Phi, psi and omega in degrees: 000164178283153179242151188250133180217132174287153182266108180251311184205166178297323181298313179295324179297314181296319179299317180294321179300326180286332186268334188233146180249355179223157187227164180220166186283124168192221180300324176212137172248113190292146180290154178294121183286002182292345179102354179289154183297134181243134174270145182234137174255121181253114175259122182264159182299332181278004178096351178290156178224136176235143177238123181208195179252129183292131183240001178128178183202158172245193178293336187237342186222164173224162182232143173226154173265121185228120180051043176084359180241149175266119182253143181244130182228153173286150178296320183293133176089007180229149174241129182250138175225129186253142181218148175267346183221118183293340179296336183263015182273118179288154176283176186297322181293316179298318180298321179295315177303318182296314179298322177295323177297317178297320179298321179292328175295320178297331179272007179059047175237074187295325182292319176293323178299319178305316182298322180291320179294321177294323176295322177298321181287331175296324177283321185216091186299337182265023180282093187300319182298321180293318175301317182298313180297321177296320177301318177298319180292319177296323179298317178299324180284348183083011179271083188288327178301311180290327176301310181294324179297317179292315180294327177297319179294318178301314182296322179293324184280314191201060184300325187293338181258008178226117178273087182274352189303309180302320179295316181292322177296318178298315179299314181297315181294320177295322180295320178297320182300329180255007176081015178266080189287336178294314177298319180298312181296317180298319179293313182294324180294331175296321177295313182299324184279317190258347179229057187296342181264359183292147184297339182278349189296321183302306181293321180295328179300314177293313183300316180292320177300316179296320178297317179299319185282310189277321187261319183262353177056031177266087187296316184298307181293320181294317179298315181299317182290318179294322177298319178295320182295315183292332178283320184274328186228067186286349187263002179279152178302330182291346183303320184301305181294323183297319179299316178297315181297323178300316179297318179298316181294320178296322176296320180295328182266009175089003177274066191293317181295317178298316180298318181298316180296318180294320180295323176297314179297319180301316182295328179284319184285322184237066183295339181252016183293152174294342182256007187292322177294319176298322180295317177297316180299317179297323176299316180299319179295318180295320176303320176299316184295328180266005175087010179266079186289330180298309178293326178301315179294317181298314182290322178298319177295324176299317179297316181298325182284325190257338185271146172248013178269114186296326179294315180294321178297319178298319178292326175296323176295323176297322178297315180299317179290321179294336181293345177286345184263148163260135180243126182235127173229349182286154173062025176248140176295338178198141180288350180278099187267123186247347181202148177221141171222134179272133182225082182066244180261016179228165176242141167257124189238126181257135179227172177294346183242027175120188186245154175227145171248121184240126175279129185241013180299150181090193183279090179067030182298154182205097182221129184284137169254098194278338189298306183294317180298321179298319180295325179285316185288325188244027182282167186288349187277339182236144184279334178228165177303135186292141172274096192276128181242344181203147179219138170226141187216145169223196186294332188247348187206160177231129177249128184238118176266134184239169170264111175075010175233014176072217183242136174249126180249126180247122176271116184295328184282314184266347185062018179279149179239130176239140179252116176268128183229190177299328178297337179265005177110359177289139178280345182205155178269358180258110182254122186258336179203151177222131174224142179216156172238206184286340186240330187230159171227138184239140182239129173267129180229178175274010177226034179110188182242145185239136178249130181228141177281124183292324185285319183267339183077009183269133173285116188269331183202151173232116182253134180207185183297320184290321187267325191226010177058041173240162184299145171281320188272080186272134179253328187208155182226148170224133179254133172235165177302335184264334186195189180230124178263135173223157178185163174232296185206155174049233180282358180280055174241124183231149179236131178265122178275115185297327183286311182274345183057037178240152178261144177226130177286144180243132175237133181238126183299330183286342181264118184287157175301156180066025178271132181260134177274130179267309187199136173265153173202164176232128177232114183056245183255022182238144171260136181236146162211140176270151185215164170214154180229108185293322181294319181273354178057041180216168175216174181175198177218158182242136180232129181213169172292170182305326182268005179092355181285158178056040180280138179224139177257135183242106176296145178245307180233158178215165178059037176267134186271328190255133182300322180299330175286325182292314188272003170277072178216125182221135183230134177200178180192188179238142189304319185268009177255151184258034179209162178240147171266132178237114180253125176238190189304312190250347185203171174241141175228163177243133178253121182276117182287338177288313187261354184053047178221158173276141185241063175096165177223158172218130180288156171291162180287064185294340180294338178241349180231099180274156176054043182276142172228143181273138184229344177190165181212147174213152183241133177236093185056248182257025177240135176255126176255122185239116179275132181230177176283356181241012181125189182261134174249143176223137176221137176272148184299323180298316179290327174301312183297319180294315182291324181294333179290000000 
């Protein structure tokens, strides 16, 4: 900070110059002894002011260069103030307010002094000394926001003549002690920015980076600062942790290859680090994320063999189990998957931002077929990409149910797209499910169920609460040779008899009241539907003959608190297989139809996909495709069996 000295004699002036390297505004602000040219403001007792260049002094007089002339004045009766930049020179009124403020401080009147310093700033906003004095007063009051604001202004105006570092360090350390990390970071960042050569900068760079990352969760700023710190100050003890944190942050921001390389280097440089097991585990997770399951398994096994940390070992086991899954997010209009339909060797996938057709032939293949999807998503009938909620497909056509855009029909042979709306006989534009056989297609809507002839394209019937005493708010449909199942909740399950063309409500003793239907399906000669009961905090599935006879309910989970956990349940299978896939919130299990038992479970790859929810399921021979809010998951039955063991 600047120091204040009255002007008495040349001897005292020279002595002060030898002892101090910075100056402050008062009776005299001493010139910079570095030899650079100094401007001097001379205030005379009669109120006159002269601005010139300082040329020296004796015991009784001083000289300045003014308008090309050297003027000589007596020391007595004059006040000198030295500046290296005339832009920062306050006017006479501002200087007077400032001197009055200092006088009030001497009289122990801080509030009155504040007013004078503020008055000085009204006259001259760049008056660094006034900002500084206000900062000190705000600090005494505990107003750290205003303290930092004033010190920031001082640093911007004239950092070299104010040593703010001790004050800022004190503010930062006190803020950390009470958990106010924003104040701490703001104080330390002022030091890093305006005093980059200070001896404290090396340690503060690491400390501030860690605060940004760990306490304030500011990944971008924290990563940038830690990268700078490890490059500039590699010999500090904090370097070790910072390198590990940089890799973690890069993985979080999608820089997976960079993170992987840093983690490899970290393990070589710090083989005995407290973070080396974490580094290996993070490598295994990244290998999973980039699809390198072989290395993921190898590194996870390394962690299990060498670590004695039970938490890390458990996470390594999660990696091994997660390696059984294929995770797909590429070539999708949105990772939030809401519908799936199997079409030979390809999948039709519905998202809130349109549909995708993915070829899956081969060992877990995943290749987009963009032509058909583009025609559906960008056709002239809809103004935005469809929010797809249901898909049905056969050899010649694809039916796409949307939310608020009706039905989109794609003809595979002609590539033509037709949009069915209320004008075509639909009771609603929100289509929740679509099921079809060789002759008919049925649509579930929030205003009943619709039957359409596949050959003629004519909507033949609209069934709802008013006309046929079936639910209006239909969520799912299942077609059997004998009838059509529809339902929403509880006793609101109805079956349409194809022969009599009449609806009959179905009640099952095994299904408790207030039970919500999630999804219907048909597997071989059985009708299935998954359900959940919020009141009973459980979910499960129901299996019956086509006509509803011999129905049995199978609970899957119980004591679940959150509805989103309850209704994440989907059950399906393949006609010639003797088992069912059951997908719930946290895991997948297989139900053996021969033994009527579950045969193991496998968790989702939660180690790489947090906050995942299941939204649909489809089966392709011995592969289960599970649509989630984070992308598509696929698991083969063989790998399921190995991982479940």
